[in-house]
BATORVO-910784 format. One line per 8 residues: number of its first residue (from 1); for each residue x, y, z of C-alpha. Coordinates in steps of 0.001 Angstrom, whole numbers. Each point is the difference from the previous one (the first is absolute). Example, Ala and Ser with C-alpha at 12.3 -4.5 7.8 and 13.67 -1.06 7.14 Angstrom:
! residues 2
1> 12300 -4500 7800; 1370 3440 -660;
END
This chain:
! residues 217
1> -46959 -39002 -76717; 2678 -152 3381; -919 -1610 2596; 2020 503 3322; -2192 -1892 2407; 2445 -2482 1058; 3208 2819 862; -2818 1818 1436;
9> -1126 -2702 1979; 3868 -1816 942; 865 3765 1502; -3234 -65 1640; 1240 -3653 2124; 2904 1689 -46; -921 2297 2004; -2618 -1551 2556;
17> 3020 -2531 533; 2074 2871 1700; -2595 1238 2177; -970 -3338 901; 3592 -602 810; 12 3160 2641; -3434 -1048 1365; 1514 -3259 528;
25> 3411 1288 1652; -2396 2113 2335; -2122 -3697 1426; 2834 -1434 355; 2144 2859 2278; -3338 546 2364; -463 -3813 226; 3365 -72 1004;
33> 641 3214 2107; 219 -303 3677; 65 3240 780; -4027 1064 518; -2601 -1890 1093; -2193 -3433 -1316; -3021 2537 -212; 1875 2344 -2015;
41> 1490 -2012 -2366; -2977 -1582 -557; -1429 3160 -955; 2620 1205 -2237; 176 -3141 -1643; -4083 -261 -209; 552 3768 -2190; 2922 -1446 -2084;
49> -2549 -2430 -1233; -2553 2570 -21; 2213 1658 -2718; 1037 -2853 -1676; -3504 -719 -902; -866 3655 -842; 3277 -213 -2188; -1365 -3118 -2136;
57> -3168 1725 -852; 1993 3123 -1348; 1927 -2789 -1662; -2876 -1874 -1352; -1581 3403 -1443; 3016 1035 -1628; 436 -3816 -1967; -3777 736 -790;
65> 224 3371 -1551; 3204 -1097 -2097; -2282 -2738 -2123; -2750 2336 138; 2299 2199 -1410; 1119 -2295 -2890; -3156 -778 -478; -1696 3778 -995;
73> 2866 -73 -1703; -726 -2419 -2852; -4147 1008 694; 1309 3468 -1072; 2490 -1107 -2936; -100 875 -3784; 2039 993 -3135; 483 2910 -1703;
81> -3172 483 -1897; 136 1847 -3522; -3048 2411 -727; -2498 -3171 -1242; 522 -2593 2329; -3891 -187 537; -546 -293 -3316; 2335 -2669 -251;
89> -1526 -1777 2513; -2929 -4 -1399; 973 -1210 -3238; 1673 -2880 1560; -2998 -964 2429; -2687 837 -3589; 2419 -2245 -1869; 23 -2772 3038;
97> -3863 186 -63; -382 -85 -4265; 2150 -3405 462; -913 -1174 3793; 926 -4180 -286; 1850 200 -3684; 2248 2222 1494; 3251 -2320 472;
105> 2330 522 3324; 2862 2033 -2548; -2604 2252 -714; -1294 863 3069; 3799 472 1131; 732 2505 -2545; -3777 2416 357; 1475 -221 3869;
113> 3622 419 -456; 33 3859 -172; -1605 278 3977; 2152 -2219 1436; 1343 1283 3081; -3860 2437 844; -1269 -1907 2790; -3328 1338 -472;
121> 387 -361 -4074; 958 -3715 489; -2494 -1106 2552; -2711 1475 -1996; 1043 -2044 -3527; 643 -3242 2767; -3551 1099 1147; -1296 -1045 -4000;
129> 2627 -2462 -1284; -59 -2703 2968; -3676 -511 -1586; 1159 -1152 -2911; 1626 -3846 -101; 3781 -501 -1168; 1511 3260 712; 2514 -1586 2619;
137> 2730 1911 -864; -1695 3104 -140; -1717 81 2881; 2889 -1289 1913; 1821 3201 -877; -2763 2345 793; -817 -2009 3136; 3560 501 1776;
145> -384 3599 1356; -3636 -1473 1905; 1610 -3599 1108; 3254 2743 1484; -2672 1824 2095; -2219 -2911 848; 3657 -1570 1091; 561 3500 2309;
153> -3431 -783 2164; 951 -3139 559; 3500 1128 1657; -2103 3137 1425; -2053 -2940 1830; 2918 -2713 282; 2265 2711 1573; -2514 2439 1883;
161> 1297 -761 4016; 4105 -1307 -2076; 1615 1926 2503; -901 -1583 3499; 2668 364 2810; -2000 -2092 2015; -70 -3092 -1743; 3526 -71 -1877;
169> 2612 1653 440; 1856 1513 -2510; 3425 -2423 42; -2484 -3051 1015; -561 -2688 -2988; -3775 177 -110; 430 3739 -1011; 3191 -928 -2341;
177> -3525 -2059 -1339; -2212 2865 -183; 2637 2206 -1743; 989 -2415 -2622; -3308 -632 -628; -1337 3966 -657; 2950 425 -1999; -984 -3093 -1979;
185> -3138 1473 -807; 1301 3503 -1255; 2199 -1017 -2155; -3103 -2191 -1572; -1466 3678 -269; 3105 1117 -1612; 457 -2659 -2036; -3888 702 -1785;
193> 1116 3533 228; 3566 -271 -1975; -2047 -2899 -2611; -2374 2393 -996; 2613 2737 -525; 1496 -2904 -2238; -2927 -122 -1905; -684 3639 -794;
201> 2732 -191 -2911; -604 -3483 -687; -1906 -1621 -3153; -2198 -2520 325; 1940 -2881 -733; 2489 962 2402; -3121 311 2673; -1100 -3429 -1287;
209> 3408 -1741 1062; 167 1562 3142; -3514 -1398 287; 616 -3616 -211; 3414 177 944; -2084 664 3407; -2657 -2824 -694; 2960 -1976 -371;
217> 1609 827 2967;
END
């Protein structure tokens, strides 16, 4: 599946910086003003700062919506299903129940491979197969969607107030560090989805090798 999270967030940040720069210029103008009275200038400065706070709330809401939309896209992800799709699921589960702990990792992988890309079905198989020891490659593959969803939830909570002009200016070091952290976490999520996309056509041996490489790193 295609994920546009980083592109969307980068555009949002870019728009925020443009709006914030305009506010900051307006503040500088009022702070340097010598035409109006001090009380009038202070009132205007308070008005601009209030607008900045409202702007932060609006952009934080937009960020939340972007993350939520990506999460919903994963939850609703599916594949083209043949007419006997439910029968195929029932047969796979029946075979799993029949073999139980005798089921090998490669056998389990081949059983569930036709369902890769269908989140709800993958989640169902993960619940069953995670109870059987030794199915590392299969459960790793089945769990990638949920890993992405969990990371999106963490992202949403960690950056709920990412836009905060009251503390960070958009050209300051602290804001830059926050932006770098946000985009880095997003890149990690996108890599998870890309990994799932690469697993869908891959063989068991290829995924096994990939998992071993991850463990070494």
